[in-house]
Residue, then its C-alpha position, 0 to 999 in steps of 0.5 A: x411457527x412459519x406453518x402457524x403463521x400461514x395457517x392464520x393467513x389462510x383463515x377467511x375471516x377472524x374471531x371477533x373479540x369482546x371488549x376486555x377479551x383481548x386484554x384478557x387473553x394477553x394476560x394469560x398469555x403473558x403467563x405461559x412461557x411458550x407464548x413468550x418463546x413463540x414472540x421471541x422466535x418471531x422476532x429473530x425469524x424478522x429481524x433474520x429476514x431484514x438482515x439477509x436482505x442487506x447483505x451481499x454474495x459473490x460466487x464464481x470460478x478461478x482459472x489460469x491464464x489458459x482458463x483451466x480451473x484452479x482448485x485449492x486456491x483461497x478467495x477473499x474480498x478486502x474491504x476498503x473504508x473511502x474517504x475524501x482524499x484517500x481510501x484505506x483497509x476495513x479489517x482483513x479479507x479472512x472474515x469473507x474468504x473461501x477456497x476453490x473447489x475441484x472445478x475451481x468453484x468459490x461462493x462467499x456468503x453474507x458481505x457487508x456493503x462497501x464502497x471499494x472492495x477487491x479480491x485477495x487470491x492465495x494458493x498453497x505453499x509447497x516449498x517455493x514462495x509462490x506469487x498470484x497475480x489477478x489478471x482480469x476480473x469477468x463480471x456478466x458482461x463487463x471485465x476489469x483488467x489491472x492498470x499497467x503500473x506496478x503502483x496501481x495493479x489492483x482491481x477495485x469495485x464497489x458492492x451494494x447492498x444486497x449485491x448478489x454477484x454470480x458466475x464471475x471468473x477471476x483469470x489468476x496468474x501464479x509464479x514461483x515468486x524469485x529470490x536471490x541467494x546472497x554471500x557477504x564477505x569483508x574486503x579481505x575475503x573473509x565471510x560475514x557470519x550469523x550477523x544482521x544486515x541492512x539492505x535495500x533494494x531497488x527496482x525499475x520496470x525496463x520501460x522506466x515507468x515503475x520504480x520501488x524500493x525497500x529496506x529490510x534487516x536480513x540475518x546472514x547464516x554461518x557461511x555468510x549467505x542469506x536468501x531475500x525475496x524479490x518482488x515481481x511484476x507483469x513488466x520485466x524488472x532490474x534490481x540493485x542491491x545494497x548491504x550495509x554493517x558496521x559502517x561499511x558498504x557493498x552493492x551489485x550491479x543492476x541485475x535482471x532475472x530470466x522468464x522462470x528464473x527463480x533464484x540468482x546469486x551474488x556476491x558482496x564485497x564490503x569496502x574497506x573505508x567504514x564512516x566514523x562510529x558516531x554516524x552509524x545510528x539506524x537512521x544515519x545508516x539508511x540515509x547513507x546506505x541509500x546515497x550509496x545506492x543512487x547515483x550524485x544528484x543532478x540538477x534538473x530544470x523544469x522548462x515551464x518556470x526555469x528553475x532547478x531543482x534536486x533530489x537529495x538525501x538527509x536525516x531530518x527536516x534540518x538536515x535538509x534545510x541545512x543542505x539547501x542553504x549550503x547550495x544556494x537553495x530552499x526546499x521546494x515551493x509548489x505554486x500550482x497543479x503543473x509544478x506539482x505534477x512536474x515534481x512528481x513525475x520528475x522525481x518519483x513516488x518516494x516521499x519527500x520533504x518539502x518547504x510548507x510548514x506552519x513550524x514558526x507560528x501554528x496554523x499561518x503555513x508558509x513556504x521555505x522560499x518565502x513565496x506566497x501560497x497559491x495552491x495546495x494539494x493535501x492528502x486526507x479530508x481538505x476541510x481538516x488538513x492545513x489548519x490546527x495541527x498543533x506539533x504537526x509542522x511540516x509536509x511531505x510529498x507522498x505521490x503527488x499529495x501533502x502530508x502533514x507531519x511532525x518533525x520526529x514522525x516521518x522516516x523520510x530520508x529525501x528532500x527536493x530542494x529548488x533555486x531559481x536558476x541553474x548553478x554556475x560550475x566553474x572550472x575548479x568545481x570540475x576538477 
């Protein structure tokens, strides 16, 4: 087909057709199946060429922190959809995934353009679980590094139409993911065997600039043991593990894993003071365990406005309002960007109920305190957020952004309450 096109292009002149000759010849061509196949193949070639110009490609090498090539590691591309106020994954990384060869080389072709892309690295599993962390990405003269935070350690970049990235160098650190081997016993020393228990793990960086928590269900074996993977980060971490079983609780002191330590052994002894059976729903147990792990909440004063704030644990939004009223407080009102940032820094990046709602009249938002609305920070499209939300009448504080949810939609177990002054503790209360 290509040779035929080239031959026509090389002719010095084309034959002159008499009137009616083209129509006659075309009609005869239409009756020739070979001609129709030739036309179809021509359009496939043209279409493929056009689409090829739309595709992007990325190739390069994966090396360790010492610049040695890493063979047999999987390199994929995770694409994201970007919209006003947010970013979400666009399918999985499996569609654009290759394995490095003996020289650490990879090549990924036919990538569709995307406003946000990241590399997804995965090593081979050989017994112990491993975790791969990207240290840097070199693209030409540009070197990209992850941000120094456990929440923002992903390196993203855009991939425009027809982009060809060659000889990229991805520096990777591969570690064995540490584990905690935990034995659970009752107060009398009997092991808690062959059953499911609820766990909650807290972790902080030693610099206190990173915090995380995770709830899960684990299965004990015939001797009361279970194994739990621990999250890792560049900075040293310390952990607190708590468990709940049939209304009983236990927690570890804060512990640290030494560099290179792959496993730690823990013994958790359940207390002997169970909560009542009618307070053991999964939601109630999750809230109770979270409160059990954290020290008693303290009021914190915002120096800008002099108001006092406190984080509480709650079963739902109604419970949060009831607890606020019991302390002559209200669910927090946020009136400007400075207060929004102060709340975020003071109480971390977990999700909390705040006091904005349109439960009384659909579409008319108001603060629990009755203050006027002078500031909003919606999560999502600002043109849509805050308008008619039908059954979604409440707001959760999500790392500084405000997310609209229905009363029963969220599994948030915390709220921020506020009052205009610091409560006075009387001598009787102090004792």
